[in-house]
C-alpha positions as a Markdown table, in Angstrom:
| # | Residue | x | y | z |
|---|---|---|---|---|
| 1 | Unk | -142.6 | -30.4 | 103.4 |
| 2 | Unk | -141.0 | -28.5 | 100.6 |
| 3 | Unk | -143.3 | -27.8 | 97.5 |
| 4 | Unk | -140.9 | -29.7 | 95.2 |
| 5 | Unk | -140.9 | -32.7 | 97.4 |
| 6 | Unk | -144.7 | -32.6 | 97.6 |
| 7 | Unk | -145.0 | -32.6 | 93.8 |
| 8 | Unk | -142.8 | -35.6 | 93.5 |
| 9 | Unk | -144.8 | -37.5 | 96.0 |
| 10 | Unk | -148.1 | -36.6 | 94.2 |
| 11 | Unk | -146.7 | -37.7 | 90.9 |
| 12 | Unk | -145.7 | -41.1 | 92.4 |
| 13 | Unk | -149.1 | -41.5 | 93.9 |
| 14 | Unk | -150.8 | -40.7 | 90.5 |
| 15 | Unk | -148.6 | -43.2 | 88.6 |
| 16 | Unk | -148.9 | -45.8 | 91.3 |
| 17 | Unk | -152.7 | -45.5 | 91.2 |
| 18 | Unk | -152.8 | -45.8 | 87.4 |
| 19 | Unk | -150.6 | -48.9 | 87.5 |
| 20 | Unk | -152.9 | -50.5 | 90.1 |
| 21 | Unk | -156.0 | -49.6 | 88.0 |
| 22 | Unk | -154.4 | -51.1 | 84.9 |
| 23 | Unk | -153.4 | -54.3 | 86.8 |
| 24 | Unk | -156.9 | -54.6 | 88.4 |
| 25 | Unk | -158.6 | -54.4 | 85.0 |
| 26 | Unk | -156.3 | -57.1 | 83.6 |
| 27 | Unk | -156.6 | -59.6 | 86.4 |
| 28 | Unk | -160.3 | -60.6 | 85.8 |
| 29 | Unk | -159.7 | -61.0 | 82.1 |
| 30 | Unk | -156.7 | -63.3 | 82.7 |
| 31 | Unk | -158.6 | -65.4 | 85.2 |
| 32 | Unk | -161.9 | -65.5 | 83.2 |
| 33 | Unk | -160.2 | -66.4 | 79.9 |
| 34 | Unk | -158.7 | -69.8 | 80.8 |
| 35 | Unk | -160.1 | -72.3 | 78.2 |
| 36 | Unk | -161.8 | -75.5 | 79.3 |
| 37 | Unk | -161.1 | -77.5 | 76.1 |
| 38 | Unk | -157.6 | -78.6 | 75.2 |
| 39 | Unk | -156.1 | -77.8 | 71.8 |
| 40 | Unk | -156.4 | -81.5 | 70.9 |
| 41 | Unk | -160.1 | -81.6 | 71.7 |
| 42 | Unk | -160.7 | -78.4 | 69.7 |
| 43 | Unk | -158.8 | -79.8 | 66.7 |
| 44 | Unk | -160.9 | -83.0 | 66.9 |
| 45 | Unk | -164.2 | -81.1 | 67.0 |
| 46 | Unk | -163.2 | -78.7 | 64.2 |
| 47 | Unk | -161.9 | -81.6 | 62.0 |
| 48 | Unk | -165.2 | -83.5 | 62.5 |
| 49 | Unk | -167.1 | -80.6 | 61.0 |
| 50 | Unk | -164.6 | -79.7 | 58.3 |
| 51 | Unk | -164.0 | -83.2 | 56.9 |
| 52 | Unk | -167.6 | -83.4 | 55.7 |
| 53 | Unk | -167.0 | -80.4 | 53.4 |
| 54 | Unk | -163.3 | -80.2 | 52.6 |
| 55 | Unk | -160.6 | -82.8 | 51.7 |
| 56 | Unk | -158.5 | -82.2 | 54.9 |
| 57 | Unk | -155.5 | -84.1 | 53.4 |
| 58 | Unk | -155.0 | -81.0 | 51.1 |
| 59 | Unk | -154.9 | -78.6 | 54.1 |
| 60 | Unk | -152.2 | -77.9 | 56.7 |
| 61 | Unk | -153.1 | -78.8 | 60.3 |
| 62 | Unk | -155.3 | -76.1 | 61.7 |
| 63 | Unk | -153.8 | -73.2 | 63.5 |
| 64 | Unk | -155.7 | -72.9 | 66.8 |
| 65 | Unk | -156.3 | -69.7 | 68.8 |
| 66 | Unk | -158.3 | -69.0 | 71.9 |
| 67 | Unk | -159.9 | -65.5 | 72.0 |
| 68 | Unk | -158.9 | -63.8 | 75.3 |
| 69 | Unk | -162.0 | -61.5 | 75.8 |
| 70 | Unk | -164.4 | -61.8 | 78.6 |
| 71 | Unk | -167.5 | -63.7 | 77.5 |
| 72 | Unk | -166.0 | -64.8 | 74.2 |
| 73 | Unk | -165.2 | -68.4 | 75.1 |
| 74 | Unk | -164.3 | -69.0 | 71.4 |
| 75 | Unk | -161.6 | -71.0 | 69.7 |
| 76 | Unk | -160.8 | -70.5 | 66.1 |
| 77 | Unk | -159.3 | -73.2 | 63.9 |
| 78 | Unk | -157.7 | -71.7 | 60.7 |
| 79 | Unk | -157.2 | -74.1 | 57.8 |
| 80 | Unk | -155.0 | -73.2 | 54.9 |
| 81 | Unk | -154.4 | -75.2 | 51.7 |
| 82 | Unk | -150.9 | -76.8 | 51.5 |
| 83 | Unk | -148.5 | -74.9 | 49.4 |
| 84 | Unk | -147.8 | -76.1 | 45.8 |
| 85 | Unk | -144.3 | -77.0 | 44.6 |
| 86 | Unk | -143.4 | -73.4 | 44.0 |
| 87 | Unk | -144.5 | -72.5 | 47.6 |
| 88 | Unk | -147.7 | -70.7 | 46.7 |
| 89 | Unk | -151.1 | -71.1 | 48.3 |
| 90 | Unk | -154.1 | -70.8 | 46.0 |
| 91 | Unk | -156.1 | -67.6 | 46.5 |
| 92 | Unk | -159.1 | -68.2 | 48.7 |
| 93 | Unk | -157.6 | -71.5 | 49.9 |
| 94 | Unk | -158.5 | -71.2 | 53.5 |
| 95 | Unk | -161.5 | -71.6 | 55.9 |
| 96 | Unk | -162.2 | -70.9 | 59.5 |
| 97 | Unk | -164.1 | -73.0 | 62.0 |
| 98 | Unk | -165.2 | -71.6 | 65.4 |
| 99 | Unk | -165.6 | -73.7 | 68.5 |
| 100 | Unk | -167.4 | -72.5 | 71.6 |
| 101 | Unk | -165.2 | -73.5 | 74.6 |
| 102 | Unk | -168.2 | -74.0 | 77.0 |
| 103 | Unk | -170.9 | -75.5 | 74.8 |
| 104 | Unk | -168.6 | -77.3 | 72.2 |
| 105 | Unk | -170.7 | -75.8 | 69.5 |
| 106 | Unk | -168.9 | -75.9 | 66.2 |
| 107 | Unk | -169.6 | -73.8 | 63.1 |
| 108 | Unk | -168.0 | -72.4 | 60.0 |
| 109 | Unk | -167.2 | -68.7 | 60.1 |
| 110 | Unk | -165.8 | -68.3 | 56.6 |
| 111 | Unk | -165.5 | -70.8 | 53.9 |
| 112 | Unk | -165.0 | -70.6 | 50.1 |
């Protein structure tokens, strides 16, 4: 085999191996990070905790995010005050509720 041809084959093998390693490290994260709770259930749990401390009618519906990290199993519910007539949100007008996807434990992470 010609030296130039051998170099091209080696480069393809190296990049192919890197691609497989990258894919292999991603697959377990994708499979392990599927949430058990639905967004509706998470919103209900977060609202139950928040309504005891905040007037939820003054806040937008929470923005829900599921953390895609192995072992995290955490939803975040981000609440922000509704905008005033000029479109401004008051400084500090937000809070965050965390919901554990497996245990359904609900807690405040940050609140004013």
